[in-house]
C-alpha positions as CSV (number, residue, x, y, z in Angstrom):
1,M,10.8,-97.3,60.4
2,S,9.8,-94.5,62.8
3,S,6.1,-95.1,62.3
4,F,6.6,-98.7,63.2
5,W,8.0,-97.7,66.6
6,A,5.2,-95.1,67.1
7,K,2.6,-97.8,66.4
8,A,4.5,-100.2,68.7
9,D,4.5,-97.5,71.4
10,K,0.7,-96.9,70.9
11,G,0.1,-100.7,71.1
12,L,2.0,-101.0,74.3
13,G,0.1,-98.1,75.7
14,F,-3.2,-99.9,74.9
15,L,-1.9,-103.1,76.5
16,S,-0.7,-101.4,79.7
17,G,-4.0,-99.5,79.9
18,L,-5.9,-102.8,79.5
19,L,-3.8,-104.3,82.3
20,A,-4.4,-101.2,84.5
21,F,-8.1,-101.6,83.9
22,F,-8.0,-105.2,85.1
23,G,-5.7,-104.2,87.9
24,S,-8.2,-101.6,89.1
25,I,-11.0,-104.2,89.1
26,F,-8.8,-106.5,91.2
27,L,-8.0,-103.5,93.5
28,V,-11.7,-103.1,94.2
29,F,-11.9,-106.9,94.9
30,L,-8.9,-106.5,97.3
31,V,-10.7,-103.7,99.2
32,A,-13.9,-105.7,99.4
33,V,-12.0,-108.8,100.7
34,T,-10.2,-106.7,103.2
35,V,-13.4,-105.1,104.5
36,V,-15.1,-108.5,104.8
37,A,-12.0,-109.9,106.6
38,V,-11.9,-107.0,109.0
39,F,-15.6,-107.3,109.7
40,A,-15.4,-111.0,110.3
41,R,-12.4,-110.8,112.5
42,Y,-13.3,-107.8,114.7
43,F,-17.1,-107.7,114.7
44,L,-18.0,-111.3,114.4
45,N,-14.9,-112.5,116.2
46,D,-14.5,-115.2,113.6
47,P,-11.6,-114.8,111.2
48,I,-12.0,-116.3,107.7
49,F,-9.6,-119.2,107.1
50,G,-7.4,-118.5,104.0
51,I,-8.3,-114.9,103.6
52,E,-4.6,-114.0,103.6
53,D,-4.0,-116.3,100.7
54,V,-6.8,-114.7,98.7
55,S,-5.6,-111.2,99.5
56,S,-2.0,-111.9,98.5
57,M,-3.0,-113.4,95.2
58,I,-5.3,-110.5,94.4
59,L,-2.5,-108.1,95.3
60,T,-0.1,-109.9,92.9
61,V,-2.5,-109.1,90.0
62,V,-2.6,-105.4,91.2
63,V,1.2,-105.3,91.3
64,A,1.5,-106.9,87.8
65,A,-0.9,-104.3,86.4
66,S,0.9,-101.4,88.1
67,I,4.3,-102.6,86.8
68,A,3.1,-102.4,83.2
69,Y,1.2,-99.2,83.6
70,G,4.0,-97.5,85.5
71,A,6.5,-98.5,82.8
72,R,4.3,-96.8,80.2
73,H,3.7,-93.6,82.1
74,G,7.1,-93.1,83.7
75,A,5.9,-93.8,87.2
76,H,9.1,-95.6,88.3
77,V,11.6,-93.6,90.2
78,S,14.6,-92.2,88.3
79,V,17.3,-89.8,89.3
80,N,19.4,-88.1,86.6
81,L,22.6,-87.3,88.4
82,V,24.6,-87.5,85.1
83,G,22.6,-84.5,83.7
84,L,23.8,-82.3,86.6
85,F,27.5,-82.9,85.8
86,A,27.6,-83.7,82.1
87,G,26.1,-82.2,78.9
88,R,23.4,-83.4,76.6
89,R,25.8,-85.5,74.5
90,V,26.7,-87.6,77.5
91,T,23.1,-88.0,78.8
92,R,22.0,-89.2,75.3
93,L,24.6,-92.0,75.5
94,T,23.7,-92.9,79.1
95,D,20.0,-93.0,78.1
96,V,20.9,-95.7,75.5
97,L,23.0,-97.6,78.0
98,V,20.3,-97.5,80.7
99,R,17.5,-98.5,78.4
100,V,19.6,-101.5,77.0
101,L,20.6,-102.6,80.5
102,G,17.1,-102.1,81.8
103,A,15.6,-104.2,79.0
104,I,18.1,-107.0,79.7
105,V,17.4,-107.0,83.4
106,V,13.6,-106.7,83.2
107,G,13.5,-109.2,80.3
108,G,15.5,-111.6,82.4
109,A,13.1,-111.2,85.3
110,A,10.2,-111.8,82.9
111,Y,11.8,-115.0,81.7
112,A,12.7,-116.2,85.2
113,L,9.1,-115.6,86.4
114,F,7.8,-117.6,83.4
115,V,10.1,-120.5,84.2
116,K,9.3,-120.4,87.9
117,G,5.6,-120.3,87.0
118,S,5.9,-123.3,84.7
119,C,7.1,-125.5,87.6
120,G,3.7,-125.1,89.3
121,F,2.4,-127.4,92.0
122,R,5.3,-129.9,92.0
123,C,7.7,-127.1,93.1
124,G,5.4,-126.1,96.0
125,A,4.2,-123.0,94.3
126,F,0.9,-122.6,96.2
127,T,-0.4,-120.7,99.1
128,P,0.1,-122.2,102.5
129,N,-3.5,-122.3,103.8
130,I,-6.0,-123.0,100.9
131,E,-3.4,-124.0,98.3
132,I,-4.1,-121.5,95.6
133,M,-1.7,-122.2,92.7
134,H,0.9,-119.5,92.0
135,Q,1.3,-120.5,88.4
136,P,-1.2,-118.0,86.8
137,F,0.1,-115.3,89.0
138,Y,3.7,-115.9,88.0
139,Y,2.5,-115.7,84.4
140,A,0.7,-112.4,85.1
141,L,3.9,-110.9,86.6
142,S,5.9,-112.3,83.7
143,I,3.7,-110.7,81.2
144,A,3.8,-107.4,83.0
145,M,7.6,-107.5,83.1
146,A,7.8,-108.5,79.5
147,L,5.6,-105.4,78.6
148,Y,8.0,-103.3,80.6
149,A,11.0,-104.7,78.8
150,L,9.3,-104.1,75.4
151,Q,8.5,-100.6,76.5
152,L,12.2,-100.0,77.2
153,V,13.1,-101.4,73.8
154,V,10.6,-99.2,72.0
155,H,11.8,-96.2,73.9
156,L,15.3,-97.1,73.0
157,A,14.4,-97.2,69.3
158,I,12.5,-94.0,69.4
159,G,15.4,-92.3,71.3
160,L,17.9,-93.5,68.7
161,A,15.6,-92.2,65.9
162,H,15.6,-88.8,67.7
163,F,19.3,-89.0,68.8
164,G,20.2,-85.6,67.3
165,G,17.1,-83.9,68.5
166,E,14.7,-84.0,71.5
167,D,13.8,-87.5,72.8
168,P,10.1,-87.6,73.3
169,N,10.4,-90.3,76.0
170,E,13.1,-88.6,78.0
171,I,12.2,-87.6,81.6
172,S,12.1,-83.9,82.0
173,D,13.7,-82.0,84.9
């Protein structure tokens, strides 16, 4: 059972790394679009129509990639106040509670993004200037949040397997 969770953790690591790779490519695109937009606006005195739409959609992909990568590598902010006042037994229980609640909340967000993305054009999910559809970007965010939820579930299972010992996914002080 434990090797299953280790393989799942490794697989999620690969997927988050793949998303981070694509996110970094889109980040380069975002920088290029910003440079072109600034050049057109300030040096040519001719702003590009719809450039804000393009920039915001590219940024959505970058954010989606960073959500999944940050979940995998512990980049999200956490404060362990319970550890200051209670012992190891209490923090082991709160780790379980936080991972379960986190998976429920993030999984719910992934589901809501998927449902919102399914609505598409008929719900007005497009950019205001050049009408870029939001649908694929909602799906990208939904996938990233689903990977985050899965990462929490895998960390929960690994933490329960190591409940009596040292949790390899616990944030160190």
